[in-house]
N, CA, C, O and the ligand as a Tripos MOL2 file, in Angstrom:
@<TRIPOS>MOLECULE
protein
  289   287    73     0     0
PROTEIN
NO_CHARGES

@<TRIPOS>ATOM
      1 N          -6.4000   35.7810  -38.2360 N.3       1 MET1
      2 CA         -5.4240   36.0060  -37.1480 C.3       1 MET1
      3 C          -6.0090   35.5800  -35.8010 C.2       1 MET1
      4 O          -5.3320   34.9650  -34.9760 O.2       1 MET1
      5 N          -7.2690   35.9200  -35.6020 N.am      2 GLY2
      6 CA         -7.9470   35.5510  -34.3680 C.3       2 GLY2
      7 C          -8.0210   34.0480  -34.1760 C.2       2 GLY2
      8 O          -7.9950   33.5460  -33.0530 O.2       2 GLY2
      9 N          -8.1120   33.3350  -35.2970 N.am      3 ARG3
     10 CA         -8.2010   31.8740  -35.2510 C.3       3 ARG3
     11 C          -6.9170   31.2510  -34.7100 C.2       3 ARG3
     12 O          -6.9550   30.2880  -33.9450 O.2       3 ARG3
     13 N          -5.7670   31.8210  -35.1240 N.am      4 ILE4
     14 CA         -4.4610   31.3000  -34.6720 C.3       4 ILE4
     15 C          -4.3490   31.4540  -33.1480 C.2       4 ILE4
     16 O          -3.9010   30.5460  -32.4480 O.2       4 ILE4
     17 N          -4.7680   32.6310  -32.6530 N.am      5 ILE5
     18 CA         -4.7230   32.8850  -31.1970 C.3       5 ILE5
     19 C          -5.6280   31.8890  -30.4690 C.2       5 ILE5
     20 O          -5.2650   31.3570  -29.4200 O.2       5 ILE5
     21 N          -6.8110   31.6440  -31.0410 N.am      6 LEU6
     22 CA         -7.7560   30.6940  -30.4390 C.3       6 LEU6
     23 C          -7.1440   29.2950  -30.3690 C.2       6 LEU6
     24 O          -7.2710   28.5990  -29.3610 O.2       6 LEU6
     25 N          -6.4710   28.8900  -31.4670 N.am      7 ILE7
     26 CA         -5.8200   27.5700  -31.5100 C.3       7 ILE7
     27 C          -4.7130   27.4950  -30.4610 C.2       7 ILE7
     28 O          -4.5760   26.4930  -29.7590 O.2       7 ILE7
     29 N          -3.9170   28.5760  -30.3620 N.am      8 LEU8
     30 CA         -2.8320   28.6190  -29.3800 C.3       8 LEU8
     31 C          -3.3640   28.5100  -27.9530 C.2       8 LEU8
     32 O          -2.7880   27.8260  -27.1080 O.2       8 LEU8
     33 N          -4.4840   29.2050  -27.7070 N.am      9 VAL9
     34 CA         -5.1080   29.1590  -26.3740 C.3       9 VAL9
     35 C          -5.5990   27.7360  -26.0840 C.2       9 VAL9
     36 O          -5.4110   27.2230  -24.9810 O.2       9 VAL9
     37 N          -6.2230   27.1070  -27.0740 N.am     10 LEU10
     38 CA         -6.7190   25.7380  -26.8930 C.3      10 LEU10
     39 C          -5.5750   24.7560  -26.6620 C.2      10 LEU10
     40 O          -5.6800   23.8510  -25.8350 O.2      10 LEU10
     41 N          -4.4720   24.9450  -27.4050 N.am     11 VAL11
     42 CA         -3.2840   24.0900  -27.2300 C.3      11 VAL11
     43 C          -2.7140   24.2810  -25.8280 C.2      11 VAL11
     44 O          -2.3220   23.3190  -25.1690 O.2      11 VAL11
     45 N          -2.6730   25.5390  -25.3820 N.am     12 PHE12
     46 CA         -2.1550   25.8350  -24.0480 C.3      12 PHE12
     47 C          -3.0230   25.1810  -22.9590 C.2      12 PHE12
     48 O          -2.5070   24.6040  -22.0010 O.2      12 PHE12
     49 N          -4.3360   25.2810  -23.1230 N.am     13 ILE13
     50 CA         -5.2600   24.6790  -22.1570 C.3      13 ILE13
     51 C          -5.0750   23.1550  -22.1330 C.2      13 ILE13
     52 O          -5.0480   22.5310  -21.0720 O.2      13 ILE13
     53 N          -4.9500   22.5800  -23.3290 N.am     14 ALA14
     54 CA         -4.7440   21.1270  -23.4320 C.3      14 ALA14
     55 C          -3.4340   20.7280  -22.7640 C.2      14 ALA14
     56 O          -3.3650   19.7110  -22.0730 O.2      14 ALA14
     57 N          -2.3940   21.5360  -22.9740 N.am     15 TYR15
     58 CA         -1.0780   21.2760  -22.3930 C.3      15 TYR15
     59 C          -1.1360   21.2990  -20.8580 C.2      15 TYR15
     60 O          -0.6020   20.4140  -20.1880 O.2      15 TYR15
     61 N          -1.7980   22.3350  -20.3190 N.am     16 VAL16
     62 CA         -1.9280   22.4580  -18.8610 C.3      16 VAL16
     63 C          -2.7390   21.2860  -18.3030 C.2      16 VAL16
     64 O          -2.4130   20.7350  -17.2510 O.2      16 VAL16
     65 N          -3.8040   20.9140  -19.0260 N.am     17 PHE17
     66 CA         -4.6660   19.8180  -18.5850 C.3      17 PHE17
     67 C          -3.8970   18.5020  -18.5460 C.2      17 PHE17
     68 O          -3.9590   17.7610  -17.5640 O.2      17 PHE17
     69 N          -3.1610   18.2170  -19.6400 N.am     18 VAL18
     70 CA         -2.3900   16.9690  -19.7320 C.3      18 VAL18
     71 C          -1.2960   16.9490  -18.6600 C.2      18 VAL18
     72 O          -1.0510   15.9190  -18.0320 O.2      18 VAL18
     73 N          -0.6380   18.1040  -18.4580 N.am     19 LYS19
     74 CA          0.4440   18.2030  -17.4770 C.3      19 LYS19
     75 C          -0.0660   17.9110  -16.0540 C.2      19 LYS19
     76 O           0.5640   17.1720  -15.2990 O.2      19 LYS19
     77 N          -1.2120   18.5030  -15.7080 N.am     20 SER20
     78 CA         -1.7680   18.2850  -14.3750 C.3      20 SER20
     79 C          -2.2420   16.8410  -14.2290 C.2      20 SER20
     80 O          -2.1590   16.2610  -13.1470 O.2      20 SER20
     81 N          -2.7390   16.2650  -15.3230 N.am     21 PHE21
     82 CA         -3.1970   14.8780  -15.2900 C.3      21 PHE21
     83 C          -2.0270   13.9350  -15.0730 C.2      21 PHE21
     84 O          -2.1220   12.9910  -14.2890 O.2      21 PHE21
     85 N          -0.9000   14.1930  -15.7780 N.am     22 LEU22
     86 CA          0.2920   13.3580  -15.6450 C.3      22 LEU22
     87 C           0.8840   13.4710  -14.2490 C.2      22 LEU22
     88 O           1.3330   12.4830  -13.6680 O.2      22 LEU22
     89 N           0.8800   14.6960  -13.7160 N.am     23 ARG23
     90 CA          1.4350   14.9110  -12.3810 C.3      23 ARG23
     91 C           0.6480   14.1100  -11.3430 C.2      23 ARG23
     92 O           1.2240   13.5250  -10.4260 O.2      23 ARG23
     93 N          -0.6770   14.0940  -11.5040 N.am     24 ARG24
     94 CA         -1.5360   13.3420  -10.5920 C.3      24 ARG24
     95 C          -1.2400   11.8470  -10.7160 C.2      24 ARG24
     96 O          -1.2650   11.1040   -9.7350 O.2      24 ARG24
     97 N          -0.9530   11.4260  -11.9740 N.am     25 ASP25
     98 CA         -0.6870   10.0250  -12.2650 C.3      25 ASP25
     99 C           0.6340    9.5550  -11.6690 C.2      25 ASP25
    100 O           0.7710    8.4030  -11.2570 O.2      25 ASP25
    101 N           1.6260   10.4880  -11.6290 N.am     26 GLN26
    102 CA          2.9620   10.1160  -11.1730 C.3      26 GLN26
    103 C           3.0530    9.9460   -9.6560 C.2      26 GLN26
    104 O           3.9900    9.3340   -9.1430 O.2      26 GLN26
    105 N           2.0710   10.4930   -8.9560 N.am     27 ARG27
    106 CA          2.1000   10.3820   -7.4980 C.3      27 ARG27
    107 C           2.1010    8.8950   -7.1310 C.2      27 ARG27
    108 O           1.1940    8.1650   -7.5310 O.2      27 ARG27
    109 N           3.0960    8.4400   -6.3810 N.am     28 PRO28
    110 CA          3.1560    7.0060   -6.0910 C.3      28 PRO28
    111 C           1.9530    6.5280   -5.2890 C.2      28 PRO28
    112 O           1.5870    7.1010   -4.2640 O.2      28 PRO28
    113 N           1.3590    5.4600   -5.7940 N.am     29 ALA29
    114 CA          0.1860    4.8880   -5.1280 C.3      29 ALA29
    115 C           0.5940    4.1320   -3.8610 C.2      29 ALA29
    116 O          -0.2360    3.8010   -3.0140 O.2      29 ALA29
    117 N           1.9030    3.8720   -3.7600 N.am     30 ALA30
    118 CA          2.4090    3.1090   -2.6120 C.3      30 ALA30
    119 C           2.4410    3.9500   -1.3340 C.2      30 ALA30
    120 O           2.6730    3.4210   -0.2470 O.2      30 ALA30
    121 N           2.2090    5.2570   -1.4640 N.am     31 ASP31
    122 CA          2.2490    6.1540   -0.3090 C.3      31 ASP31
    123 C           1.3620    5.6750    0.8320 C.2      31 ASP31
    124 O           1.7760    5.6760    1.9910 O.2      31 ASP31
    125 N           0.1700    5.2760    0.5080 N.am     32 ALA32
    126 CA         -0.7780    4.8350    1.5360 C.3      32 ALA32
    127 C          -0.2730    3.5670    2.2180 C.2      32 ALA32
    128 O          -0.4410    3.3860    3.4240 O.2      32 ALA32
    129 N           0.3530    2.6830    1.4200 N.am     33 ASP33
    130 CA          0.8630    1.4300    1.9790 C.3      33 ASP33
    131 C           2.0340    1.6850    2.9220 C.2      33 ASP33
    132 O           2.1530    1.0660    3.9800 O.2      33 ASP33
    133 N           2.9110    2.6310    2.4990 N.am     34 GLN34
    134 CA          4.0910    2.9220    3.3040 C.3      34 GLN34
    135 C           3.7100    3.5780    4.6290 C.2      34 GLN34
    136 O           4.4110    3.4290    5.6300 O.2      34 GLN34
    137 N           2.5950    4.3040    4.6230 N.am     35 ALA35
    138 CA          2.1550    4.9880    5.8300 C.3      35 ALA35
    139 C           1.4700    4.0250    6.7940 C.2      35 ALA35
    140 O           1.2270    4.3560    7.9540 O.2      35 ALA35
    141 N           1.1650    2.8410    6.3020 N.am     36 GLU36
    142 CA          0.4730    1.8630    7.1410 C.3      36 GLU36
    143 C           1.3550    1.4380    8.3160 C.2      36 GLU36
    144 O           2.5700    1.2960    8.1770 O.2      36 GLU36
    145 N           0.7360    1.2450    9.4460 N.am     37 HIS37
    146 CA          1.4680    0.8820   10.6540 C.3      37 HIS37
    147 C           2.0730   -0.5160   10.5140 C.2      37 HIS37
    148 O           1.4060   -1.4610   10.0900 O.2      37 HIS37
    149 N           3.3500   -0.6220   10.8790 N.am     38 MET38
    150 CA          4.0450   -1.9030   10.7960 C.3      38 MET38
    151 C           4.1620   -2.5090   12.1870 C.2      38 MET38
    152 O           4.3580   -1.8090   13.1800 O.2      38 MET38
    153 N           4.0360   -3.8190   12.2280 N.am     39 VAL39
    154 CA          4.1940   -4.5280   13.4980 C.3      39 VAL39
    155 C           5.2030   -5.6600   13.2980 C.2      39 VAL39
    156 O           5.3160   -6.2160   12.2060 O.2      39 VAL39
    157 N           5.9240   -5.9890   14.3520 N.am     40 ALA40
    158 CA          6.9300   -7.0400   14.2690 C.3      40 ALA40
    159 C           6.3060   -8.3830   14.6320 C.2      40 ALA40
    160 O           5.5500   -8.5010   15.5960 O.2      40 ALA40
    161 N           6.6450   -9.3840   13.8360 N.am     41 CYS41
    162 CA          6.1990  -10.7480   14.1290 C.3      41 CYS41
    163 C           6.8170  -11.1850   15.4550 C.2      41 CYS41
    164 O           8.0050  -10.9720   15.6960 O.2      41 CYS41
    165 N           6.0070  -11.7920   16.3000 N.am     42 ARG42
    166 CA          6.5170  -12.1850   17.6170 C.3      42 ARG42
    167 C           7.5370  -13.3120   17.4990 C.2      42 ARG42
    168 O           8.4000  -13.4710   18.3630 O.2      42 ARG42
    169 N           7.4350  -14.0910   16.4280 N.am     43 HIS43
    170 CA          8.3230  -15.2490   16.2620 C.3      43 HIS43
    171 C           9.6570  -14.8760   15.6120 C.2      43 HIS43
    172 O          10.7200  -15.2320   16.1210 O.2      43 HIS43
    173 N           9.5980  -14.1510   14.4760 N.am     44 CYS44
    174 CA         10.8280  -13.8760   13.7210 C.3      44 CYS44
    175 C          11.1870  -12.3840   13.6930 C.2      44 CYS44
    176 O          12.2070  -12.0200   13.1080 O.2      44 CYS44
    177 N          10.3860  -11.5230   14.3020 N.am     45 GLN45
    178 CA         10.6410  -10.0740   14.3730 C.3      45 GLN45
    179 C          10.6330   -9.3820   13.0140 C.2      45 GLN45
    180 O          11.1160   -8.2560   12.8960 O.2      45 GLN45
    181 N          10.1010  -10.0270   12.0000 N.am     46 VAL46
    182 CA          9.9750   -9.3970   10.6890 C.3      46 VAL46
    183 C           8.8110   -8.4150   10.7490 C.2      46 VAL46
    184 O           7.7460   -8.7390   11.2740 O.2      46 VAL46
    185 N           9.0210   -7.1940   10.2010 N.am     47 ASN47
    186 CA          7.9570   -6.1920   10.2110 C.3      47 ASN47
    187 C           6.9520   -6.4660    9.1010 C.2      47 ASN47
    188 O           7.3240   -6.6400    7.9400 O.2      47 ASN47
    189 N           5.6950   -6.5020    9.4650 N.am     48 VAL48
    190 CA          4.6150   -6.7130    8.5000 C.3      48 VAL48
    191 C           3.5320   -5.6660    8.7470 C.2      48 VAL48
    192 O           3.3130   -5.2630    9.8890 O.2      48 VAL48
    193 N           2.8490   -5.2190    7.6820 N.am     49 PRO49
    194 CA          1.7470   -4.2650    7.8830 C.3      49 PRO49
    195 C           0.6390   -4.9140    8.6980 C.2      49 PRO49
    196 O           0.3790   -6.1100    8.5710 O.2      49 PRO49
    197 N          -0.0070   -4.1150    9.5340 N.am     50 THR50
    198 CA         -1.0550   -4.6650   10.4130 C.3      50 THR50
    199 C          -2.1480   -5.3870    9.6330 C.2      50 THR50
    200 O          -2.7440   -6.3450   10.1250 O.2      50 THR50
    201 N          -2.4120   -4.9090    8.3810 N.am     51 SER51
    202 CA         -3.4690   -5.5410    7.5900 C.3      51 SER51
    203 C          -3.0900   -6.9560    7.1590 C.2      51 SER51
    204 O          -3.9640   -7.7740    6.8710 O.2      51 SER51
    205 N          -1.7780   -7.2470    7.1160 N.am     52 GLU52
    206 CA         -1.3220   -8.5760    6.6970 C.3      52 GLU52
    207 C          -0.9120   -9.4320    7.8890 C.2      52 GLU52
    208 O          -0.7540  -10.6460    7.7570 O.2      52 GLU52
    209 N          -0.7410   -8.8080    9.0460 N.am     53 ALA53
    210 CA         -0.2980   -9.5400   10.2230 C.3      53 ALA53
    211 C          -1.4480  -10.3430   10.8120 C.2      53 ALA53
    212 O          -2.6150   -9.9670   10.6950 O.2      53 ALA53
    213 N          -1.1010  -11.4400   11.4390 N.am     54 LEU54
    214 CA         -2.1030  -12.2640   12.1180 C.3      54 LEU54
    215 C          -2.0380  -11.9370   13.6000 C.2      54 LEU54
    216 O          -0.9670  -11.9640   14.2080 O.2      54 LEU54
    217 N          -3.1790  -11.6330   14.1680 N.am     55 LEU55
    218 CA         -3.2390  -11.2680   15.5790 C.3      55 LEU55
    219 C          -3.7650  -12.4510   16.3780 C.2      55 LEU55
    220 O          -4.8360  -12.9930   16.1050 O.2      55 LEU55
    221 N          -2.9710  -12.8320   17.3790 N.am     56 ALA56
    222 CA         -3.3770  -13.9460   18.2320 C.3      56 ALA56
    223 C          -2.8660  -13.6860   19.6370 C.2      56 ALA56
    224 O          -1.6750  -13.4530   19.8390 O.2      56 ALA56
    225 N          -3.7610  -13.7240   20.5970 N.am     57 GLY57
    226 CA         -3.3910  -13.5260   21.9900 C.3      57 GLY57
    227 C          -2.7200  -12.1900   22.2500 C.2      57 GLY57
    228 O          -1.8610  -12.0860   23.1250 O.2      57 GLY57
    229 N          -3.1070  -11.1550   21.4880 N.am     58 GLY58
    230 CA         -2.5480   -9.8200   21.6650 C.3      58 GLY58
    231 C          -1.1810   -9.6450   21.0360 C.2      58 GLY58
    232 O          -0.5350   -8.6190   21.2500 O.2      58 GLY58
    233 N          -0.7180  -10.6300   20.2550 N.am     59 HIS59
    234 CA          0.5790  -10.5480   19.5850 C.3      59 HIS59
    235 C           0.3900  -10.7220   18.0840 C.2      59 HIS59
    236 O          -0.5220  -11.4110   17.6280 O.2      59 HIS59
    237 N           1.2770  -10.0790   17.3290 N.am     60 TYR60
    238 CA          1.2040  -10.1410   15.8710 C.3      60 TYR60
    239 C           2.1910  -11.1780   15.3390 C.2      60 TYR60
    240 O           3.2770  -11.3780   15.8830 O.2      60 TYR60
    241 N           1.7670  -11.8320   14.2490 N.am     61 TYR61
    242 CA          2.6190  -12.8200   13.5890 C.3      61 TYR61
    243 C           2.5860  -12.5780   12.0880 C.2      61 TYR61
    244 O           1.5860  -12.1120   11.5430 O.2      61 TYR61
    245 N           3.7150  -12.9070   11.4150 N.am     62 CYS62
    246 CA          3.8080  -12.6480    9.9780 C.3      62 CYS62
    247 C           3.0940  -13.7060    9.1660 C.2      62 CYS62
    248 O           2.6860  -13.4420    8.0360 O.2      62 CYS62
    249 N           2.9340  -14.8880    9.7100 N.am     63 SER63
    250 CA          2.3110  -15.9700    8.9630 C.3      63 SER63
    251 C           1.5750  -16.9180    9.9060 C.2      63 SER63
    252 O           1.7600  -16.8930   11.1230 O.2      63 SER63
    253 N           0.7410  -17.7460    9.3040 N.am     64 GLU64
    254 CA         -0.0220  -18.7460   10.0640 C.3      64 GLU64
    255 C           0.9260  -19.7010   10.7980 C.2      64 GLU64
    256 O           0.6680  -20.1100   11.9300 O.2      64 GLU64
    257 N           2.0250  -20.0430   10.1260 N.am     65 GLU65
    258 CA          3.0040  -20.9640   10.7210 C.3      65 GLU65
    259 C           3.6170  -20.3690   11.9920 C.2      65 GLU65
    260 O           3.7390  -21.0440   13.0140 O.2      65 GLU65
    261 N           3.9980  -19.0900   11.9050 N.am     66 HIS66
    262 CA          4.6160  -18.4480   13.0680 C.3      66 HIS66
    263 C           3.5910  -18.2170   14.1790 C.2      66 HIS66
    264 O           3.9420  -18.2030   15.3580 O.2      66 HIS66
    265 N           2.3380  -18.0380   13.8040 N.am     67 ARG67
    266 CA          1.2870  -17.8960   14.8060 C.3      67 ARG67
    267 C           1.1940  -19.2060   15.5990 C.2      67 ARG67
    268 O           1.0270  -19.1900   16.8180 O.2      67 ARG67
    269 N           1.3040  -20.3340   14.8960 N.am     68 ARG68
    270 CA          1.2350  -21.6470   15.5420 C.3      68 ARG68
    271 C           2.4640  -21.8760   16.4260 C.2      68 ARG68
    272 O           2.3550  -22.4090   17.5300 O.2      68 ARG68
    273 N           3.6480  -21.4620   15.9210 N.am     69 LEU69
    274 CA          4.8940  -21.6780   16.6620 C.3      69 LEU69
    275 C           4.9910  -20.7410   17.8690 C.2      69 LEU69
    276 O           5.6190  -21.0760   18.8730 O.2      69 LEU69
    277 N           4.3700  -19.5730   17.7620 N.am     70 GLY70
    278 CA          4.3840  -18.6060   18.8700 C.3      70 GLY70
    279 C           5.7390  -17.9420   19.0110 C.2      70 GLY70
    280 O           6.5160  -17.8940   18.0570 O.2      70 GLY70
    281 N           6.0220  -17.4330   20.1960 N.am     71 ALA71
    282 CA          7.2750  -16.7140   20.4400 C.3      71 ALA71
    283 C           8.4480  -17.6400   20.2620 C.2      71 ALA71
    284 O           8.4710  -18.7530   20.7880 O.2      71 ALA71
    285 N           9.4540  -17.1510   19.4880 N.am     72 GLY72
    286 CA         10.6330  -18.0020   19.2160 C.3      72 GLY72
    287 C          11.7740  -17.5480   20.0570 C.2      72 GLY72
    288 O          12.8590  -18.1240   19.9860 O.2      72 GLY72
    289 ZN          7.3710  -14.4780   11.5660 Zn       73 ZN73
@<TRIPOS>BOND
     1     1     2 1
     2     2     3 1
     3     3     4 2
     4     3     5 am
     5     5     6 1
     6     6     7 1
     7     7     8 2
     8     7     9 am
     9     9    10 1
    10    10    11 1
    11    11    12 2
    12    11    13 am
    13    13    14 1
    14    14    15 1
    15    15    16 2
    16    15    17 am
    17    17    18 1
    18    18    19 1
    19    19    20 2
    20    19    21 am
    21    21    22 1
    22    22    23 1
    23    23    24 2
    24    23    25 am
    25    25    26 1
    26    26    27 1
    27    27    28 2
    28    27    29 am
    29    29    30 1
    30    30    31 1
    31    31    32 2
    32    31    33 am
    33    33    34 1
    34    34    35 1
    35    35    36 2
    36    35    37 am
    37    37    38 1
    38    38    39 1
    39    39    40 2
    40    39    41 am
    41    41    42 1
    42    42    43 1
    43    43    44 2
    44    43    45 am
    45    45    46 1
    46    46    47 1
    47    47    48 2
    48    47    49 am
    49    49    50 1
    50    50    51 1
    51    51    52 2
    52    51    53 am
    53    53    54 1
    54    54    55 1
    55    55    56 2
    56    55    57 am
    57    57    58 1
    58    58    59 1
    59    59    60 2
    60    59    61 am
    61    61    62 1
    62    62    63 1
    63    63    64 2
    64    63    65 am
    65    65    66 1
    66    66    67 1
    67    67    68 2
    68    67    69 am
    69    69    70 1
    70    70    71 1
    71    71    72 2
    72    71    73 am
    73    73    74 1
    74    74    75 1
    75    75    76 2
    76    75    77 am
    77    77    78 1
    78    78    79 1
    79    79    80 2
    80    79    81 am
    81    81    82 1
    82    82    83 1
    83    83    84 2
    84    83    85 am
    85    85    86 1
    86    86    87 1
    87    87    88 2
    88    87    89 am
    89    89    90 1
    90    90    91 1
    91    91    92 2
    92    91    93 am
    93    93    94 1
    94    94    95 1
    95    95    96 2
    96    95    97 am
    97    97    98 1
    98    98    99 1
    99    99   100 2
   100    99   101 am
   101   101   102 1
   102   102   103 1
   103   103   104 2
   104   103   105 am
   105   105   106 1
   106   106   107 1
   107   107   108 2
   108   107   109 am
   109   109   110 1
   110   110   111 1
   111   111   112 2
   112   111   113 am
   113   113   114 1
   114   114   115 1
   115   115   116 2
   116   115   117 am
   117   117   118 1
   118   118   119 1
   119   119   120 2
   120   119   121 am
   121   121   122 1
   122   122   123 1
   123   123   124 2
   124   123   125 am
   125   125   126 1
   126   126   127 1
   127   127   128 2
   128   127   129 am
   129   129   130 1
   130   130   131 1
   131   131   132 2
   132   131   133 am
   133   133   134 1
   134   134   135 1
   135   135   136 2
   136   135   137 am
   137   137   138 1
   138   138   139 1
   139   139   140 2
   140   139   141 am
   141   141   142 1
   142   142   143 1
   143   143   144 2
   144   143   145 am
   145   145   146 1
   146   146   147 1
   147   147   148 2
   148   147   149 am
   149   149   150 1
   150   150   151 1
   151   151   152 2
   152   151   153 am
   153   153   154 1
   154   154   155 1
   155   155   156 2
   156   155   157 am
   157   157   158 1
   158   158   159 1
   159   159   160 2
   160   159   161 am
   161   161   162 1
   162   162   163 1
   163   163   164 2
   164   163   165 am
   165   165   166 1
   166   166   167 1
   167   167   168 2
   168   167   169 am
   169   169   170 1
   170   170   171 1
   171   171   172 2
   172   171   173 am
   173   173   174 1
   174   174   175 1
   175   175   176 2
   176   175   177 am
   177   177   178 1
   178   178   179 1
   179   179   180 2
   180   179   181 am
   181   181   182 1
   182   182   183 1
   183   183   184 2
   184   183   185 am
   185   185   186 1
   186   186   187 1
   187   187   188 2
   188   187   189 am
   189   189   190 1
   190   190   191 1
   191   191   192 2
   192   191   193 am
   193   193   194 1
   194   194   195 1
   195   195   196 2
   196   195   197 am
   197   197   198 1
   198   198   199 1
   199   199   200 2
   200   199   201 am
   201   201   202 1
   202   202   203 1
   203   203   204 2
   204   203   205 am
   205   205   206 1
   206   206   207 1
   207   207   208 2
   208   207   209 am
   209   209   210 1
   210   210   211 1
   211   211   212 2
   212   211   213 am
   213   213   214 1
   214   214   215 1
   215   215   216 2
   216   215   217 am
   217   217   218 1
   218   218   219 1
   219   219   220 2
   220   219   221 am
   221   221   222 1
   222   222   223 1
   223   223   224 2
   224   223   225 am
   225   225   226 1
   226   226   227 1
   227   227   228 2
   228   227   229 am
   229   229   230 1
   230   230   231 1
   231   231   232 2
   232   231   233 am
   233   233   234 1
   234   234   235 1
   235   235   236 2
   236   235   237 am
   237   237   238 1
   238   238   239 1
   239   239   240 2
   240   239   241 am
   241   241   242 1
   242   242   243 1
   243   243   244 2
   244   243   245 am
   245   245   246 1
   246   246   247 1
   247   247   248 2
   248   247   249 am
   249   249   250 1
   250   250   251 1
   251   251   252 2
   252   251   253 am
   253   253   254 1
   254   254   255 1
   255   255   256 2
   256   255   257 am
   257   257   258 1
   258   258   259 1
   259   259   260 2
   260   259   261 am
   261   261   262 1
   262   262   263 1
   263   263   264 2
   264   263   265 am
   265   265   266 1
   266   266   267 1
   267   267   268 2
   268   267   269 am
   269   269   270 1
   270   270   271 1
   271   271   272 2
   272   271   273 am
   273   273   274 1
   274   274   275 1
   275   275   276 2
   276   275   277 am
   277   277   278 1
   278   278   279 1
   279   279   280 2
   280   279   281 am
   281   281   282 1
   282   282   283 1
   283   283   284 2
   284   283   285 am
   285   285   286 1
   286   286   287 1
   287   287   288 2
@<TRIPOS>SUBSTRUCTURE
     1 MET1         2 RESIDUE 1 A MET
     2 GLY2         6 RESIDUE 1 A GLY
     3 ARG3        10 RESIDUE 1 A ARG
     4 ILE4        14 RESIDUE 1 A ILE
     5 ILE5        18 RESIDUE 1 A ILE
     6 LEU6        22 RESIDUE 1 A LEU
     7 ILE7        26 RESIDUE 1 A ILE
     8 LEU8        30 RESIDUE 1 A LEU
     9 VAL9        34 RESIDUE 1 A VAL
    10 LEU10       38 RESIDUE 1 A LEU
    11 VAL11       42 RESIDUE 1 A VAL
    12 PHE12       46 RESIDUE 1 A PHE
    13 ILE13       50 RESIDUE 1 A ILE
    14 ALA14       54 RESIDUE 1 A ALA
    15 TYR15       58 RESIDUE 1 A TYR
    16 VAL16       62 RESIDUE 1 A VAL
    17 PHE17       66 RESIDUE 1 A PHE
    18 VAL18       70 RESIDUE 1 A VAL
    19 LYS19       74 RESIDUE 1 A LYS
    20 SER20       78 RESIDUE 1 A SER
    21 PHE21       82 RESIDUE 1 A PHE
    22 LEU22       86 RESIDUE 1 A LEU
    23 ARG23       90 RESIDUE 1 A ARG
    24 ARG24       94 RESIDUE 1 A ARG
    25 ASP25       98 RESIDUE 1 A ASP
    26 GLN26      102 RESIDUE 1 A GLN
    27 ARG27      106 RESIDUE 1 A ARG
    28 PRO28      110 RESIDUE 1 A PRO
    29 ALA29      114 RESIDUE 1 A ALA
    30 ALA30      118 RESIDUE 1 A ALA
    31 ASP31      122 RESIDUE 1 A ASP
    32 ALA32      126 RESIDUE 1 A ALA
    33 ASP33      130 RESIDUE 1 A ASP
    34 GLN34      134 RESIDUE 1 A GLN
    35 ALA35      138 RESIDUE 1 A ALA
    36 GLU36      142 RESIDUE 1 A GLU
    37 HIS37      146 RESIDUE 1 A HIS
    38 MET38      150 RESIDUE 1 A MET
    39 VAL39      154 RESIDUE 1 A VAL
    40 ALA40      158 RESIDUE 1 A ALA
    41 CYS41      162 RESIDUE 1 A CYS
    42 ARG42      166 RESIDUE 1 A ARG
    43 HIS43      170 RESIDUE 1 A HIS
    44 CYS44      174 RESIDUE 1 A CYS
    45 GLN45      178 RESIDUE 1 A GLN
    46 VAL46      182 RESIDUE 1 A VAL
    47 ASN47      186 RESIDUE 1 A ASN
    48 VAL48      190 RESIDUE 1 A VAL
    49 PRO49      194 RESIDUE 1 A PRO
    50 THR50      198 RESIDUE 1 A THR
    51 SER51      202 RESIDUE 1 A SER
    52 GLU52      206 RESIDUE 1 A GLU
    53 ALA53      210 RESIDUE 1 A ALA
    54 LEU54      214 RESIDUE 1 A LEU
    55 LEU55      218 RESIDUE 1 A LEU
    56 ALA56      222 RESIDUE 1 A ALA
    57 GLY57      226 RESIDUE 1 A GLY
    58 GLY58      230 RESIDUE 1 A GLY
    59 HIS59      234 RESIDUE 1 A HIS
    60 TYR60      238 RESIDUE 1 A TYR
    61 TYR61      242 RESIDUE 1 A TYR
    62 CYS62      246 RESIDUE 1 A CYS
    63 SER63      250 RESIDUE 1 A SER
    64 GLU64      254 RESIDUE 1 A GLU
    65 GLU65      258 RESIDUE 1 A GLU
    66 HIS66      262 RESIDUE 1 A HIS
    67 ARG67      266 RESIDUE 1 A ARG
    68 ARG68      270 RESIDUE 1 A ARG
    69 LEU69      274 RESIDUE 1 A LEU
    70 GLY70      278 RESIDUE 1 A GLY
    71 ALA71      282 RESIDUE 1 A ALA
    72 GLY72      286 RESIDUE 1 A GLY
    73 ZN73       289 GROUP 0 **** ****
C-alpha cells in the first residue's frame, strides 16, 4: 500500500515539474524584442528597432539605401 502512495507522490512531483517546465517554455521569447526601443527611419518613417537601424548624423535609417538618400 505504501508503494502505491510513493508512486502517486512521484507522479505528482513529475506532473508539477513538467507543468512548470512547459509554462516556462510557453513564455514568448519575442517579449524582449517587442520591448526594444523603436525609431523611425528619417527617409520613409518606417519604425525599426534601434539594433537594426543605421545611425548617421544623429538620424536613424531603416536601410543603407535610405541612409544614402537621407531625408525624403
Ligand atoms: Zn527607410
